[in-house]
C-alpha positions in Angstrom: 61.8 107.6 85.5 64.7 105.4 86.6 65.5 104.7 90.2 69.1 105.4 91.2 71.1 104.4 94.3 73.9 106.8 95.2 76.6 105.6 97.6 78.7 108.4 99.0 82.4 107.9 99.8 83.9 109.1 103.1 80.6 110.3 104.6 79.9 109.8 108.4 82.9 107.5 109.0 85.5 108.2 111.6 84.5 111.7 112.3 85.1 113.0 108.8 82.6 114.1 106.2 79.7 114.7 108.6 76.5 114.9 106.6 73.1 114.4 108.2 70.9 112.3 106.1 68.2 115.0 106.3 70.6 117.4 104.6 71.5 114.8 102.0 67.8 114.3 101.2 67.3 118.1 100.9 70.3 118.4 98.5 68.8 115.7 96.3 65.4 117.3 96.3 67.0 120.7 95.4 68.7 119.1 92.4 65.2 118.0 91.2 65.4 114.3 92.2 62.1 112.8 93.3 61.0 110.1 95.8 64.2 110.7 97.8 64.9 108.2 100.6 68.1 107.7 102.7 69.2 104.5 104.4 71.3 104.5 107.5 73.9 107.1 108.4 76.6 106.1 105.9 75.7 108.0 102.8 73.1 105.9 101.0 70.4 107.7 99.1 67.8 106.4 96.6 65.8 108.6 94.2 64.3 109.0 90.8 65.9 111.2 88.2 65.4 111.9 84.4 69.0 112.6 83.5 71.6 109.9 82.5 73.6 108.2 85.2 76.9 110.1 84.6 75.1 113.5 84.7 73.2 112.7 87.9 76.4 111.4 89.6 78.3 114.6 88.6 75.5 116.9 89.7 75.2 115.3 93.1 79.0 115.1 93.7 79.4 118.8 92.8 76.5 119.9 95.0 77.8 117.9 98.0 81.3 119.3 97.3 80.0 122.8 97.7 78.3 121.9 100.9 81.2 119.8 102.4 84.1 121.9 101.0 85.3 118.8 99.0 83.6 116.4 96.7 83.0 113.2 98.6 82.8 110.9 95.6 79.5 109.5 94.5 79.1 106.0 93.1 75.7 105.7 91.3 74.1 102.4 90.4 70.7 101.6 88.9 68.2 99.2 90.4 68.9 96.2 88.1 72.6 96.7 88.5 72.3 96.7 92.3 70.1 93.5 92.1 72.9 91.8 90.0 75.6 92.9 92.4 73.7 91.4 95.4 72.7 88.3 93.5 76.2 87.6 92.1 78.1 87.9 95.3 80.9 85.3 95.6 81.9 83.6 98.8 78.5 81.9 99.5 79.6 80.7 102.9 80.7 84.1 104.1 78.6 86.0 106.7 76.9 88.8 104.8 78.3 91.4 107.2 81.9 90.1 106.6 81.5 90.4 102.8 82.0 94.0 101.6 81.2 95.2 98.2 83.5 98.1 97.2 81.8 100.4 94.6 84.3 102.1 92.3 83.8 105.2 90.2 84.9 103.3 87.1 85.9 99.7 86.1 89.0 98.5 87.9 91.9 97.5 85.8 92.3 93.7 85.3 95.5 93.8 87.6 93.6 95.6 90.4 94.1 92.7 92.8 97.8 92.1 92.0 99.0 94.4 94.9 96.7 92.9 97.5 98.3 92.0 100.8 95.9 89.8 102.8 97.5 88.7 106.1 94.2 87.5 107.7 93.0 85.3 104.8 91.0 87.9 103.1 89.8 87.1 99.6 88.8 89.4 96.8 87.0 89.1 93.5 87.0 91.8 90.8 83.7 92.3 89.0 83.6 95.4 86.7 83.0 98.5 88.8 82.9 96.5 92.1 85.4 94.5 94.1 84.0 91.9 96.6 86.1 91.3 99.7 85.5 88.6 102.2 87.0 89.5 105.6 87.1 86.2 107.7 87.8 88.1 110.9 85.8 91.2 110.1 86.9 94.4 108.3 87.5 96.2 111.5 90.3 93.9 112.6 91.7 93.2 109.1 95.1 94.4 108.0 94.2 94.1 104.3 96.1 96.3 101.9 94.4 96.7 98.5 95.2 100.1 96.8 92.4 99.5 94.2 89.8 100.1 96.9 90.9 103.7 97.7 88.7 105.6 95.2 85.6 103.6 96.1 83.2 103.1 99.0 82.2 99.8 100.6 79.0 98.4 101.9 78.4 95.0 103.5 76.2 92.5 101.7 73.3 93.1 104.1 73.3 96.8 103.2 73.6 96.1 99.5 70.6 93.7 99.7 68.5 96.2 101.6 69.3 99.0 99.1 68.4 96.6 96.2 65.1 95.7 98.0 64.3 99.4 98.6 65.1 100.3 94.9 62.8 97.4 93.7 60.0 98.6 95.9 60.3 102.2 94.5 60.4 100.9 91.0 57.3 98.7 91.5 55.1 101.6 92.6 
């Protein structure tokens, strides 16, 4: 049974979308997912499921939408895909917590970076359903404008690596 990592959008940030991780775990278990584990309070959950990725993503988004009153947006990635995302991160000299991976619901158009305004030297690389962004002064201070990021959810490289490690450990059991 495949291991999936679900990354939720707009959960537990800035006072919106409050969702205790215990509740998230319970929702996943009610949907029939097994070996459910959450990681930090930012909407990361790992589990096993028999259904195809798109079906799992939709089921979880709908269930959370009923609970929260609005679908949060769920970006699902498989274990090998997450490994590749972590391994292929550009900007090798960037501090991992200053390199964010934005997970998108679908592949971004090839011109996704054309409207980027990066006043603090931010750099971005498009990679399928992900956009890597290096924030030299940190994302909290950045004035970056990149409309292509809006439908997605971002995690720093440390978090992506940890989720990949957790998914690998689940798969190896």
